[in-house]
N, CA, C and O atoms as a Tinker XYZ file with bonds, in Angstrom:
   516  protein
     1  N      0.939000   -1.223000    0.140000    73     2
     2  CA     0.210000    0.121000   -0.208000    64     1     3
     3  C      1.008000    1.261000   -0.045000    63     2     4     5
     4  O      2.231000    1.216000   -0.174000    81     3
     5  N      0.442000    2.193000    0.207000    73     3     6
     6  CA     0.991000    3.440000   -0.126000    64     5     7
     7  C      1.520000    4.003000    1.163000    63     6     8     9
     8  O      1.112000    3.500000    2.209000    81     7
     9  N      2.552000    5.184000    1.212000    73     7    10
    10  CA     3.192000    5.696000    2.256000    64     9    11
    11  C      3.085000    7.238000    2.387000    63    10    12    13
    12  O      2.650000    7.869000    1.424000    81    11
    13  N      3.442000    7.855000    3.478000    73    11    14
    14  CA     3.231000    9.158000    3.646000    64    13    15
    15  C      4.419000    9.819000    2.398000    63    14    16    17
    16  O      4.216000   10.875000    1.798000    81    15
    17  N      5.397000    9.119000    2.234000    73    15    18
    18  CA     6.438000    9.575000    1.436000    64    17    19
    19  C      5.875000    9.774000   -0.039000    63    18    20    21
    20  O      5.868000   10.830000   -0.671000    81    19
    21  N      5.359000    8.410000   -0.490000    73    19    22
    22  CA     4.589000    8.866000   -1.976000    64    21    23
    23  C      3.627000    9.562000   -2.058000    63    22    24    25
    24  O      3.163000    9.971000   -3.122000    81    23
    25  N      3.153000    9.816000   -0.857000    73    23    26
    26  CA     1.964000   10.961000   -1.294000    64    25    27
    27  C      2.510000   12.390000   -1.239000    63    26    28    29
    28  O      2.088000   13.291000   -1.964000    81    27
    29  N      3.491000   12.534000   -0.316000    73    27    30
    30  CA     4.054000   13.810000   -0.448000    64    29    31
    31  C      4.869000   14.096000   -1.650000    63    30    32    33
    32  O      5.017000   15.226000   -2.115000    81    31
    33  N      5.377000   13.036000   -2.119000    73    31    34
    34  CA     6.214000   13.104000   -3.615000    64    33    35
    35  C      5.111000   13.417000   -4.581000    63    34    36    37
    36  O      5.322000   14.367000   -5.334000    81    35
    37  N      4.057000   12.828000   -4.681000    73    35    38
    38  CA     2.898000   13.108000   -5.511000    64    37    39
    39  C      2.514000   14.459000   -5.471000    63    38    40    41
    40  O      2.440000   15.173000   -6.471000    81    39
    41  N      2.219000   14.887000   -4.082000    73    39    42
    42  CA     1.697000   16.425000   -4.283000    64    41    43
    43  C      2.763000   17.401000   -4.405000    63    42    44    45
    44  O      2.414000   18.562000   -4.616000    81    43
    45  N      4.033000   17.131000   -4.307000    73    43    46
    46  CA     5.123000   17.869000   -4.476000    64    45    47
    47  C      4.912000   18.360000   -6.026000    63    46    48    49
    48  O      5.443000   19.435000   -6.306000    81    47
    49  N      4.293000   17.777000   -6.916000    73    47    50
    50  CA     4.270000   18.065000   -8.492000    64    49    51
    51  C      3.185000   19.045000   -8.700000    63    50    52    53
    52  O      3.212000   19.670000   -9.761000    81    51
    53  N      2.151000   19.302000   -7.785000    73    51    54
    54  CA     1.002000   20.092000   -7.710000    64    53    55
    55  C      1.571000   21.711000   -7.529000    63    54    56    57
    56  O      2.001000   22.151000   -6.463000    81    55
    57  N      1.486000   22.409000   -8.668000    73    55    58
    58  CA     1.923000   23.878000   -8.473000    64    57    59
    59  C      0.446000   24.554000   -8.463000    63    58    60    61
    60  O      0.306000   25.459000   -7.640000    81    59
    61  N     -0.527000   24.273000   -9.167000    73    59    62
    62  CA    -1.828000   25.061000   -8.988000    64    61    63
    63  C     -3.133000   24.038000   -9.421000    63    62    64    65
    64  O     -3.055000   22.903000   -9.891000    81    63
    65  N     -4.151000   24.698000   -9.154000    73    63    66
    66  CA    -5.315000   23.746000   -9.706000    64    65    67
    67  C     -5.297000   22.941000  -10.705000    63    66    68    69
    68  O     -5.721000   21.791000  -10.814000    81    67
    69  N     -4.803000   23.590000  -11.390000    73    67    70
    70  CA    -4.789000   22.810000  -13.116000    64    69    71
    71  C     -4.068000   21.524000  -13.039000    63    70    72    73
    72  O     -4.391000   20.599000  -13.785000    81    71
    73  N     -3.061000   21.405000  -12.135000    73    71    74
    74  CA    -2.380000   20.249000  -11.895000    64    73    75
    75  C     -3.123000   19.163000  -10.867000    63    74    76    77
    76  O     -2.720000   18.011000  -10.708000    81    75
    77  N     -3.906000   19.554000  -10.419000    73    75    78
    78  CA    -4.719000   18.578000   -9.459000    64    77    79
    79  C     -5.422000   17.232000  -10.058000    63    78    80    81
    80  O     -5.357000   16.167000   -9.443000    81    79
    81  N     -6.040000   17.354000  -11.199000    73    79    82
    82  CA    -6.505000   15.900000  -11.899000    64    81    83
    83  C     -5.536000   14.824000  -12.038000    63    82    84    85
    84  O     -5.855000   13.649000  -11.861000    81    83
    85  N     -4.135000   15.265000  -12.411000    73    83    86
    86  CA    -3.082000   14.363000  -12.704000    64    85    87
    87  C     -2.425000   13.740000  -11.233000    63    86    88    89
    88  O     -1.944000   12.609000  -11.151000    81    87
    89  N     -2.500000   14.630000  -10.196000    73    87    90
    90  CA    -2.143000   14.421000   -8.872000    64    89    91
    91  C     -3.316000   13.030000   -8.180000    63    90    92    93
    92  O     -3.041000   12.082000   -7.444000    81    91
    93  N     -4.403000   13.375000   -8.689000    73    91    94
    94  CA    -5.396000   12.370000   -8.070000    64    93    95
    95  C     -5.352000   10.904000   -8.750000    63    94    96    97
    96  O     -5.725000    9.917000   -8.116000    81    95
    97  N     -4.851000   10.811000  -10.141000    73    95    98
    98  CA    -4.746000    9.934000  -10.828000    64    97    99
    99  C     -3.429000    9.046000  -10.214000    63    98   100   101
   100  O     -3.426000    7.815000  -10.186000    81    99
   101  N     -2.497000    9.759000   -9.808000    73    99   102
   102  CA    -1.355000    9.249000   -9.384000    64   101   103
   103  C     -1.312000    8.524000   -7.894000    63   102   104   105
   104  O     -0.556000    7.618000   -7.544000    81   103
   105  N     -2.438000    9.244000   -7.044000    73   103   106
   106  CA    -2.611000    8.638000   -5.777000    64   105   107
   107  C     -3.594000    7.630000   -5.756000    63   106   108   109
   108  O     -3.834000    6.895000   -4.798000    81   107
   109  N     -4.140000    7.627000   -6.824000    73   107   110
   110  CA    -5.011000    6.547000   -7.062000    64   109   111
   111  C     -4.636000    5.158000   -7.260000    63   110   112   113
   112  O     -5.179000    4.130000   -6.855000    81   111
   113  N     -3.524000    5.351000   -8.016000    73   111   114
   114  CA    -2.835000    4.422000   -8.622000    64   113   115
   115  C     -2.070000    3.948000   -7.203000    63   114   116   117
   116  O     -1.963000    2.722000   -7.236000    81   115
   117  N     -1.682000    4.327000   -6.361000    73   115   118
   118  CA    -1.161000    3.963000   -5.380000    64   117   119
   119  C     -1.982000    3.087000   -4.278000    63   118   120   121
   120  O     -1.513000    2.282000   -3.472000    81   119
   121  N     -3.413000    3.493000   -4.481000    73   119   122
   122  CA    -4.180000    2.838000   -3.743000    64   121   123
   123  C     -4.958000    3.325000   -2.764000    63   122   124   125
   124  O     -5.591000    2.640000   -1.961000    81   123
   125  N     -4.914000    4.767000   -2.827000    73   123   126
   126  CA    -5.788000    5.821000   -1.975000    64   125   127
   127  C     -7.096000    5.676000   -2.442000    63   126   128   129
   128  O     -7.254000    5.741000   -3.662000    81   127
   129  N     -8.215000    5.466000   -1.616000    73   127   130
   130  CA    -9.485000    5.434000   -1.851000    64   129   131
   131  C    -10.141000    6.808000   -1.671000    63   130   132   133
   132  O    -10.971000    7.312000   -2.428000    81   131
   133  N     -9.679000    7.289000   -0.643000    73   131   134
   134  CA   -10.197000    8.650000   -0.272000    64   133   135
   135  C     -9.351000    9.401000    0.676000    63   134   136   137
   136  O     -8.548000    8.823000    1.409000    81   135
   137  N     -9.515000   10.674000    0.673000    73   135   138
   138  CA    -8.924000   11.416000    1.687000    64   137   139
   139  C     -9.648000   12.872000    2.140000    63   138   140   141
   140  O    -10.481000   13.493000    1.480000    81   139
   141  N     -9.167000   13.186000    3.273000    73   139   142
   142  CA   -10.007000   14.366000    3.950000    64   141   143
   143  C     -8.771000   15.271000    4.084000    63   142   144   145
   144  O     -7.750000   14.770000    4.555000    81   143
   145  N     -8.777000   16.794000    3.641000    73   143   146
   146  CA    -7.713000   17.515000    3.630000    64   145   147
   147  C     -8.359000   18.751000    4.613000    63   146   148   149
   148  O     -9.505000   19.179000    4.474000    81   147
   149  N     -7.597000   19.130000    5.413000    73   147   150
   150  CA    -8.219000   19.901000    6.680000    64   149   151
   151  C     -7.422000   21.589000    6.186000    63   150   152   153
   152  O     -6.244000   21.644000    5.833000    81   151
   153  N     -8.204000   22.656000    6.248000    73   151   154
   154  CA    -7.663000   23.793000    6.001000    64   153   155
   155  C     -6.911000   24.416000    7.010000    63   154   156   157
   156  O     -5.922000   25.076000    6.691000    81   155
   157  N     -7.290000   24.278000    8.344000    73   155   158
   158  CA    -6.562000   24.624000    9.340000    64   157   159
   159  C     -5.037000   24.531000    9.620000    63   158   160   161
   160  O     -4.387000   25.433000   10.149000    81   159
   161  N     -4.600000   23.482000    9.256000    73   159   162
   162  CA    -3.291000   23.477000    9.249000    64   161   163
   163  C     -2.497000   22.563000    8.155000    63   162   164   165
   164  O     -1.297000   22.288000    8.158000    81   163
   165  N     -3.472000   22.179000    7.243000    73   163   166
   166  CA    -3.141000   21.385000    6.273000    64   165   167
   167  C     -2.752000   20.102000    6.366000    63   166   168   169
   168  O     -2.169000   19.645000    5.383000    81   167
   169  N     -2.976000   19.201000    7.567000    73   167   170
   170  CA    -3.066000   17.901000    7.515000    64   169   171
   171  C     -4.019000   17.246000    6.807000    63   170   172   173
   172  O     -5.114000   17.767000    6.594000    81   171
   173  N     -3.651000   15.861000    6.310000    73   171   174
   174  CA    -4.392000   15.438000    5.494000    64   173   175
   175  C     -4.464000   13.850000    5.696000    63   174   176   177
   176  O     -3.471000   13.122000    5.682000    81   175
   177  N     -5.732000   13.436000    5.879000    73   175   178
   178  CA    -5.640000   11.813000    6.124000    64   177   179
   179  C     -6.143000   11.029000    4.826000    63   178   180   181
   180  O     -7.227000   11.155000    4.257000    81   179
   181  N     -5.097000   10.201000    4.511000    73   179   182
   182  CA    -5.359000    9.532000    3.371000    64   181   183
   183  C     -5.663000    7.952000    3.639000    63   182   184   185
   184  O     -4.956000    7.358000    4.453000    81   183
   185  N     -6.693000    7.281000    2.969000    73   183   186
   186  CA    -7.329000    6.110000    3.419000    64   185   187
   187  C     -7.214000    5.151000    2.106000    63   186   188   189
   188  O     -7.268000    5.490000    0.923000    81   187
   189  N     -7.042000    3.877000    2.657000    73   187   190
   190  CA    -6.991000    3.042000    1.432000    64   189   191
   191  C     -7.683000    1.622000    2.008000    63   190   192   193
   192  O     -8.378000    1.695000    3.021000    81   191
   193  N     -7.508000    0.515000    1.437000    73   191   194
   194  CA    -8.032000   -0.618000    1.569000    64   193   195
   195  C     -7.435000   -1.262000    2.939000    63   194   196   197
   196  O     -6.426000   -0.755000    3.428000    81   195
   197  N     -8.021000   -2.313000    3.518000    73   195   198
   198  CA    -7.554000   -2.756000    4.780000    64   197   199
   199  C     -7.364000   -1.827000    6.001000    63   198   200   201
   200  O     -6.464000   -1.961000    6.830000    81   199
   201  N     -8.302000   -0.888000    6.015000    73   199   202
   202  CA    -8.386000    0.415000    7.272000    64   201   203
   203  C     -6.982000    0.973000    7.220000    63   202   204   205
   204  O     -6.485000    1.183000    8.326000    81   203
   205  N     -6.234000    1.259000    6.151000    73   203   206
   206  CA    -4.905000    1.787000    6.018000    64   205   207
   207  C     -5.314000    3.354000    6.170000    63   206   208   209
   208  O     -6.288000    3.899000    5.651000    81   207
   209  N     -4.553000    3.811000    6.820000    73   207   210
   210  CA    -4.677000    5.502000    6.995000    64   209   211
   211  C     -3.219000    5.815000    6.858000    63   210   212   213
   212  O     -2.287000    5.083000    7.190000    81   211
   213  N     -3.154000    7.050000    6.301000    73   211   214
   214  CA    -1.873000    7.686000    6.301000    64   213   215
   215  C     -2.070000    9.006000    6.616000    63   214   216   217
   216  O     -2.861000    9.664000    5.940000    81   215
   217  N     -1.281000    9.660000    7.835000    73   215   218
   218  CA    -1.669000   11.010000    7.994000    64   217   219
   219  C     -0.584000   11.740000    7.625000    63   218   220   221
   220  O      0.506000   11.446000    8.116000    81   219
   221  N     -0.695000   12.799000    6.711000    73   219   222
   222  CA     0.735000   13.763000    6.438000    64   221   223
   223  C      0.176000   14.859000    7.376000    63   222   224   225
   224  O     -0.982000   15.276000    7.399000    81   223
   225  N      1.419000   15.321000    8.292000    73   223   226
   226  CA     1.294000   16.079000    9.232000    64   225   227
   227  C      1.078000   17.545000    8.577000    63   226   228   229
   228  O      1.271000   17.829000    7.395000    81   227
   229  N      0.660000   18.362000    9.546000    73   227   230
   230  CA     0.532000   19.767000    9.403000    64   229   231
   231  C      1.596000   20.436000    8.469000    63   230   232   233
   232  O      2.741000   19.984000    8.463000    81   231
   233  N      1.271000   21.444000    7.720000    73   231   234
   234  CA     2.023000   22.107000    6.612000    64   233   235
   235  C      2.603000   23.313000    6.845000    63   234   236   237
   236  O      3.698000   23.668000    6.408000    81   235
   237  N      1.666000   24.114000    7.723000    73   235   238
   238  CA     1.673000   25.617000    8.302000    64   237   239
   239  C      0.950000   26.008000    9.377000    63   238   240   241
   240  O     -0.020000   25.376000    9.796000    81   239
   241  N      1.329000   26.926000    9.808000    73   239   242
   242  CA     0.828000   27.542000   11.127000    64   241   243
   243  C     -0.793000   27.524000   10.988000    63   242   244   245
   244  O     -1.387000   27.922000    9.986000    81   243
   245  N     -1.423000   26.989000   12.178000    73   243   246
   246  CA    -3.082000   27.214000   11.850000    64   245   247
   247  C     -3.708000   28.506000   11.342000    63   246   248   249
   248  O     -3.264000   29.621000   11.617000    81   247
   249  N     -4.712000   28.283000   10.623000    73   247   250
   250  CA    -5.374000   29.404000    9.898000    64   249   251
   251  C     -6.686000   29.365000   10.495000    63   250   252   253
   252  O     -7.254000   28.283000   10.645000    81   251
   253  N     -7.245000   30.509000   10.866000    73   251   254
   254  CA    -8.739000   30.665000   11.476000    64   253   255
   255  C     -9.540000   30.507000   10.155000    63   254   256   257
   256  O     -9.266000   30.974000    9.050000    81   255
   257  N    -10.704000   29.659000   10.569000    73   255   258
   258  CA   -11.527000   29.543000    9.638000    64   257   259
   259  C    -12.808000   30.511000    9.824000    63   258   260   261
   260  O    -13.303000   30.608000   10.947000    81   259
   261  N    -13.284000   31.145000    8.861000    73   259   262
   262  CA   -14.267000   32.125000    8.835000    64   261   263
   263  C    -15.797000   31.231000    9.461000    63   262   264   265
   264  O    -16.000000   30.037000    9.240000    81   263
   265  N    -16.458000   31.869000   10.020000    73   263   266
   266  CA   -17.460000   31.226000   10.960000    64   265   267
   267  C    -18.713000   31.146000    9.990000    63   266   268   269
   268  O    -19.608000   30.305000   10.069000    81   267
   269  N    -18.616000   32.199000    9.034000    73   267   270
   270  CA   -19.732000   31.896000    8.113000    64   269   271
   271  C    -19.113000   31.824000    6.502000    63   270   272   273
   272  O    -18.109000   32.409000    6.094000    81   271
   273  N    -20.067000   30.885000    5.689000    73   271   274
   274  CA   -19.517000   30.597000    4.433000    64   273   275
   275  C    -19.832000   31.994000    3.594000    63   274   276   277
   276  O    -20.738000   32.767000    3.905000    81   275
   277  N    -18.918000   32.183000    2.465000    73   275   278
   278  CA   -19.048000   32.912000    1.451000    64   277   279
   279  C    -19.150000   32.274000    0.024000    63   278   280   281
   280  O    -18.420000   32.526000   -0.935000    81   279
   281  N    -19.870000   31.674000    0.058000    73   279   282
   282  CA   -20.176000   30.606000   -1.442000    64   281   283
   283  C    -19.863000   30.987000   -2.512000    63   282   284   285
   284  O    -19.003000   30.439000   -3.201000    81   283
   285  N    -20.478000   31.949000   -2.819000    73   283   286
   286  CA   -20.130000   32.859000   -4.304000    64   285   287
   287  C    -18.606000   33.093000   -4.429000    63   286   288   289
   288  O    -17.955000   32.589000   -5.345000    81   287
   289  N    -17.947000   34.044000   -3.266000    73   287   290
   290  CA   -16.700000   34.266000   -3.538000    64   289   291
   291  C    -15.779000   32.834000   -3.742000    63   290   292   293
   292  O    -14.971000   32.689000   -4.660000    81   291
   293  N    -16.026000   31.972000   -2.858000    73   291   294
   294  CA   -15.137000   30.683000   -2.655000    64   293   295
   295  C    -15.285000   29.945000   -4.148000    63   294   296   297
   296  O    -14.297000   29.410000   -4.650000    81   295
   297  N    -16.435000   29.949000   -4.750000    73   295   298
   298  CA   -16.826000   29.479000   -6.137000    64   297   299
   299  C    -15.696000   30.314000   -7.218000    63   298   300   301
   300  O    -14.929000   29.698000   -7.957000    81   299
   301  N    -15.766000   31.719000   -7.146000    73   299   302
   302  CA   -15.334000   32.168000   -8.234000    64   301   303
   303  C    -13.601000   32.124000   -7.957000    63   302   304   305
   304  O    -12.829000   32.188000   -8.913000    81   303
   305  N    -13.104000   32.006000   -6.520000    73   303   306
   306  CA   -11.766000   31.728000   -6.267000    64   305   307
   307  C    -11.372000   30.511000   -6.837000    63   306   308   309
   308  O    -10.360000   30.229000   -7.479000    81   307
   309  N    -12.388000   29.798000   -6.481000    73   307   310
   310  CA   -11.912000   28.123000   -6.790000    64   309   311
   311  C    -11.830000   27.979000   -8.382000    63   310   312   313
   312  O    -10.879000   27.332000   -8.822000    81   311
   313  N    -12.574000   28.424000   -9.107000    73   311   314
   314  CA   -12.383000   28.229000  -10.439000    64   313   315
   315  C    -11.061000   28.917000  -10.842000    63   314   316   317
   316  O    -10.358000   28.414000  -11.718000    81   315
   317  N    -10.681000   30.168000  -10.154000    73   315   318
   318  CA    -9.299000   30.972000  -10.766000    64   317   319
   319  C     -8.074000   29.897000  -10.308000    63   318   320   321
   320  O     -7.063000   29.741000  -10.992000    81   319
   321  N     -8.314000   29.224000   -9.112000    73   319   322
   322  CA    -7.329000   28.325000   -8.953000    64   321   323
   323  C     -7.230000   27.271000   -9.585000    63   322   324   325
   324  O     -6.115000   26.752000   -9.638000    81   323
   325  N     -8.299000   26.667000  -10.220000    73   323   326
   326  CA    -8.425000   25.623000  -10.986000    64   325   327
   327  C     -7.818000   25.914000  -12.341000    63   326   328   329
   328  O     -7.267000   24.975000  -12.916000    81   327
   329  N     -7.859000   27.270000  -13.001000    73   327   330
   330  CA    -7.145000   27.443000  -14.105000    64   329   331
   331  C     -5.738000   27.878000  -13.962000    63   330   332   333
   332  O     -5.075000   28.364000  -14.878000    81   331
   333  N     -5.256000   27.637000  -12.556000    73   331   334
   334  CA    -3.970000   28.015000  -12.527000    64   333   335
   335  C     -3.364000   29.201000  -12.282000    63   334   336   337
   336  O     -2.143000   29.354000  -12.323000    81   335
   337  N     -4.342000   30.254000  -11.969000    73   335   338
   338  CA    -4.055000   31.518000  -11.427000    64   337   339
   339  C     -3.524000   31.708000  -10.124000    63   338   340   341
   340  O     -2.928000   32.767000   -9.925000    81   339
   341  N     -3.618000   30.956000   -9.277000    73   339   342
   342  CA    -3.239000   30.808000   -7.976000    64   341   343
   343  C     -2.420000   29.562000   -7.406000    63   342   344   345
   344  O     -2.760000   28.419000   -7.712000    81   343
   345  N     -1.265000   29.827000   -6.519000    73   343   346
   346  CA    -0.925000   28.856000   -6.074000    64   345   347
   347  C     -1.532000   28.020000   -4.757000    63   346   348   349
   348  O     -2.642000   28.480000   -4.487000    81   347
   349  N     -1.212000   27.117000   -4.006000    73   347   350
   350  CA    -1.460000   26.163000   -3.222000    64   349   351
   351  C     -2.115000   26.814000   -1.952000    63   350   352   353
   352  O     -3.205000   26.560000   -1.439000    81   351
   353  N     -0.871000   27.992000   -1.473000    73   351   354
   354  CA    -1.055000   28.656000   -0.294000    64   353   355
   355  C     -2.242000   29.634000   -0.321000    63   354   356   357
   356  O     -3.087000   29.901000    0.534000    81   355
   357  N     -2.020000   30.126000   -1.690000    73   355   358
   358  CA    -3.112000   31.198000   -1.602000    64   357   359
   359  C     -4.698000   30.609000   -1.478000    63   358   360   361
   360  O     -5.655000   31.030000   -0.827000    81   359
   361  N     -4.549000   29.411000   -2.422000    73   359   362
   362  CA    -6.004000   28.872000   -2.124000    64   361   363
   363  C     -6.227000   28.345000   -0.987000    63   362   364   365
   364  O     -7.399000   28.094000   -0.710000    81   363
   365  N     -5.269000   28.063000   -0.110000    73   363   366
   366  CA    -5.622000   27.818000    1.305000    64   365   367
   367  C     -6.157000   28.730000    2.254000    63   366   368   369
   368  O     -6.913000   28.464000    3.188000    81   367
   369  N     -5.701000   29.808000    1.931000    73   367   370
   370  CA    -6.051000   31.265000    2.677000    64   369   371
   371  C     -7.227000   31.559000    2.290000    63   370   372   373
   372  O     -8.092000   31.944000    3.076000    81   371
   373  N     -7.430000   31.404000    0.924000    73   371   374
   374  CA    -8.824000   31.917000    0.423000    64   373   375
   375  C    -10.013000   30.838000    0.969000    63   374   376   377
   376  O    -11.177000   31.235000    1.017000    81   375
   377  N     -9.705000   29.604000    1.334000    73   375   378
   378  CA   -10.563000   28.687000    1.710000    64   377   379
   379  C    -10.985000   28.998000    3.227000    63   378   380   381
   380  O    -12.140000   28.920000    3.647000    81   379
   381  N     -9.865000   29.360000    3.977000    73   379   382
   382  CA   -10.232000   29.884000    5.256000    64   381   383
   383  C    -11.292000   30.953000    5.382000    63   382   384   385
   384  O    -12.380000   30.909000    5.957000    81   383
   385  N    -10.588000   32.125000    4.563000    73   383   386
   386  CA   -11.583000   33.455000    4.401000    64   385   387
   387  C    -12.885000   33.151000    4.099000    63   386   388   389
   388  O    -13.773000   33.740000    4.714000    81   387
   389  N    -13.188000   32.251000    3.173000    73   387   390
   390  CA   -14.598000   32.188000    2.731000    64   389   391
   391  C    -15.447000   30.884000    3.673000    63   390   392   393
   392  O    -16.592000   30.468000    3.498000    81   391
   393  N    -14.417000   30.449000    4.703000    73   391   394
   394  CA   -15.485000   29.433000    5.658000    64   393   395
   395  C    -15.245000   28.170000    5.213000    63   394   396   397
   396  O    -15.949000   27.306000    5.734000    81   395
   397  N    -14.422000   27.800000    4.366000    73   395   398
   398  CA   -14.158000   26.231000    4.007000    64   397   399
   399  C    -13.294000   25.723000    4.959000    63   398   400   401
   400  O    -12.231000   26.310000    5.158000    81   399
   401  N    -13.606000   24.634000    5.636000    73   399   402
   402  CA   -12.751000   24.062000    6.644000    64   401   403
   403  C    -12.013000   22.875000    6.109000    63   402   404   405
   404  O    -10.815000   22.743000    6.359000    81   403
   405  N    -12.734000   21.919000    5.316000    73   403   406
   406  CA   -11.777000   20.880000    4.598000    64   405   407
   407  C    -12.750000   20.628000    3.508000    63   406   408   409
   408  O    -13.853000   21.142000    3.326000    81   407
   409  N    -11.970000   19.524000    2.664000    73   407   410
   410  CA   -12.557000   18.829000    1.433000    64   409   411
   411  C    -12.110000   17.388000    1.762000    63   410   412   413
   412  O    -11.185000   17.063000    2.506000    81   411
   413  N    -12.955000   16.573000    1.054000    73   411   414
   414  CA   -13.150000   15.259000    0.899000    64   413   415
   415  C    -12.954000   14.875000   -0.430000    63   414   416   417
   416  O    -13.702000   15.323000   -1.300000    81   415
   417  N    -11.815000   13.907000   -0.771000    73   415   418
   418  CA   -11.847000   13.425000   -1.978000    64   417   419
   419  C    -12.157000   11.969000   -1.945000    63   418   420   421
   420  O    -11.648000   11.104000   -1.232000    81   419
   421  N    -13.307000   11.831000   -3.066000    73   419   422
   422  CA   -13.428000   10.346000   -3.290000    64   421   423
   423  C    -13.209000    9.787000   -4.661000    63   422   424   425
   424  O    -13.822000   10.105000   -5.680000    81   423
   425  N    -12.155000    8.823000   -4.527000    73   423   426
   426  CA   -11.607000    8.158000   -5.743000    64   425   427
   427  C    -12.777000    7.409000   -6.451000    63   426   428   429
   428  O    -12.982000    7.672000   -7.636000    81   427
   429  N    -13.609000    6.435000   -5.770000    73   427   430
   430  CA   -14.595000    5.944000   -6.466000    64   429   431
   431  C    -15.531000    6.816000   -7.072000    63   430   432   433
   432  O    -15.798000    6.681000   -8.266000    81   431
   433  N    -16.074000    7.721000   -6.362000    73   431   434
   434  CA   -16.867000    8.558000   -7.330000    64   433   435
   435  C    -16.190000    9.691000   -8.196000    63   434   436   437
   436  O    -16.794000   10.273000   -9.097000    81   435
   437  N    -14.957000    9.938000   -7.863000    73   435   438
   438  CA   -14.243000   10.869000   -8.393000    64   437   439
   439  C    -14.757000   12.753000   -8.246000    63   438   440   441
   440  O    -14.756000   13.708000   -9.022000    81   439
   441  N    -15.133000   12.536000   -6.849000    73   439   442
   442  CA   -15.607000   13.958000   -6.531000    64   441   443
   443  C    -14.701000   14.584000   -5.622000    63   442   444   445
   444  O    -13.867000   13.960000   -4.967000    81   443
   445  N    -14.877000   15.884000   -5.583000    73   443   446
   446  CA   -14.272000   16.647000   -4.242000    64   445   447
   447  C    -15.368000   17.579000   -3.759000    63   446   448   449
   448  O    -16.078000   18.239000   -4.517000    81   447
   449  N    -15.448000   17.579000   -2.392000    73   447   450
   450  CA   -16.646000   18.177000   -1.846000    64   449   451
   451  C    -15.896000   18.693000   -0.656000    63   450   452   453
   452  O    -15.124000   18.188000    0.159000    81   451
   453  N    -16.510000   20.130000   -0.892000    73   451   454
   454  CA   -16.005000   21.019000    0.395000    64   453   455
   455  C    -16.910000   21.320000    1.225000    63   454   456   457
   456  O    -18.081000   21.505000    0.893000    81   455
   457  N    -16.401000   21.419000    2.604000    73   455   458
   458  CA   -17.303000   21.526000    3.822000    64   457   459
   459  C    -17.154000   22.684000    4.638000    63   458   460   461
   460  O    -15.999000   23.108000    4.638000    81   459
   461  N    -17.943000   23.314000    5.317000    73   459   462
   462  CA   -17.639000   24.458000    6.302000    64   461   463
   463  C    -17.470000   24.043000    7.483000    63   462   464   465
   464  O    -17.572000   22.832000    7.678000    81   463
   465  N    -17.194000   24.858000    8.491000    73   463   466
   466  CA   -17.048000   24.580000    9.872000    64   465   467
   467  C    -17.942000   23.736000   10.634000    63   466   468   469
   468  O    -17.571000   23.022000   11.565000    81   467
   469  N    -19.202000   23.842000   10.189000    73   467   470
   470  CA   -20.319000   23.319000   10.660000    64   469   471
   471  C    -20.599000   21.891000   10.091000    63   470   472   473
   472  O    -21.615000   21.298000   10.452000    81   471
   473  N    -19.874000   21.425000    9.364000    73   471   474
   474  CA   -19.805000   20.294000    8.527000    64   473   475
   475  C    -21.035000   20.264000    7.354000    63   474   476   477
   476  O    -21.476000   19.187000    6.952000    81   475
   477  N    -21.419000   21.264000    6.968000    73   475   478
   478  CA   -22.314000   21.451000    5.706000    64   477   479
   479  C    -21.701000   21.676000    4.629000    63   478   480   481
   480  O    -20.797000   22.486000    4.429000    81   479
   481  N    -22.201000   20.942000    3.904000    73   479   482
   482  CA   -21.727000   20.557000    2.377000    64   481   483
   483  C    -21.701000   21.910000    1.557000    63   482   484   485
   484  O    -22.797000   22.447000    1.719000    81   483
   485  N    -20.895000   22.668000    0.751000    73   483   486
   486  CA   -20.845000   24.058000    0.376000    64   485   487
   487  C    -21.128000   23.737000   -1.189000    63   486   488   489
   488  O    -21.954000   24.315000   -1.894000    81   487
   489  N    -20.093000   22.486000   -1.648000    73   487   490
   490  CA   -19.906000   22.381000   -2.947000    64   489   491
   491  C    -19.405000   21.047000   -3.252000    63   490   492   493
   492  O    -18.584000   20.481000   -2.531000    81   491
   493  N    -19.859000   20.572000   -4.247000    73   491   494
   494  CA   -19.313000   19.058000   -4.642000    64   493   495
   495  C    -19.064000   19.244000   -6.005000    63   494   496   497
   496  O    -19.921000   19.928000   -6.566000    81   495
   497  N    -18.119000   18.827000   -6.729000    73   495   498
   498  CA   -17.729000   18.959000   -7.975000    64   497   499
   499  C    -16.802000   17.314000   -8.495000    63   498   500   501
   500  O    -16.180000   16.526000   -7.782000    81   499
   501  N    -17.059000   17.289000   -9.953000    73   499   502
   502  CA   -16.453000   16.013000  -10.483000    64   501   503
   503  C    -15.017000   16.389000  -10.726000    63   502   504   505
   504  O    -14.695000   17.436000  -11.286000    81   503
   505  N    -14.155000   15.475000  -10.276000    73   503   506
   506  CA   -12.655000   15.746000  -10.841000    64   505   507
   507  C    -12.757000   15.140000  -12.236000    63   506   508   509
   508  O    -13.251000   14.065000  -12.574000    81   507
   509  N    -11.981000   16.393000  -13.196000    73   507   510
   510  CA   -11.436000   15.600000  -14.631000    64   509   511
   511  C    -10.788000   14.681000  -14.384000    63   510   512   513
   512  O    -10.099000   14.549000  -13.373000    81   511
   513  N    -10.939000   13.740000  -15.466000    73   511   514
   514  CA    -9.881000   12.496000  -15.766000    64   513   515
   515  C     -9.430000   12.481000  -16.951000    63   514   516
   516  O     -8.636000   11.607000  -17.299000    81   515
């Protein structure tokens, strides 16, 4: 199965949202079934078969997540990121400012679902293949 080192190596290739689909394909090929990425500090829990979980530790100092969601602004900024107009840290700071606390990637469904602090689903998108 996969290791934190393999996940980290795959993620190091992501420079913008435009690189995301290739990253998903690479970690899927490693055996990742789904993962949760937490905006607060960047730690991510990757899951695979046989109850395997690998946690990539915090990547940056904790960010405060806005208490209320700003869905329209988030969607506009997400689109810019997906087009390669922003880097990962800019994207993360935007998520925090617009009330996004985490996202969940499902390899089976090929979806990315964004959630607010209260656990409400804000947006679900299909991941391009």
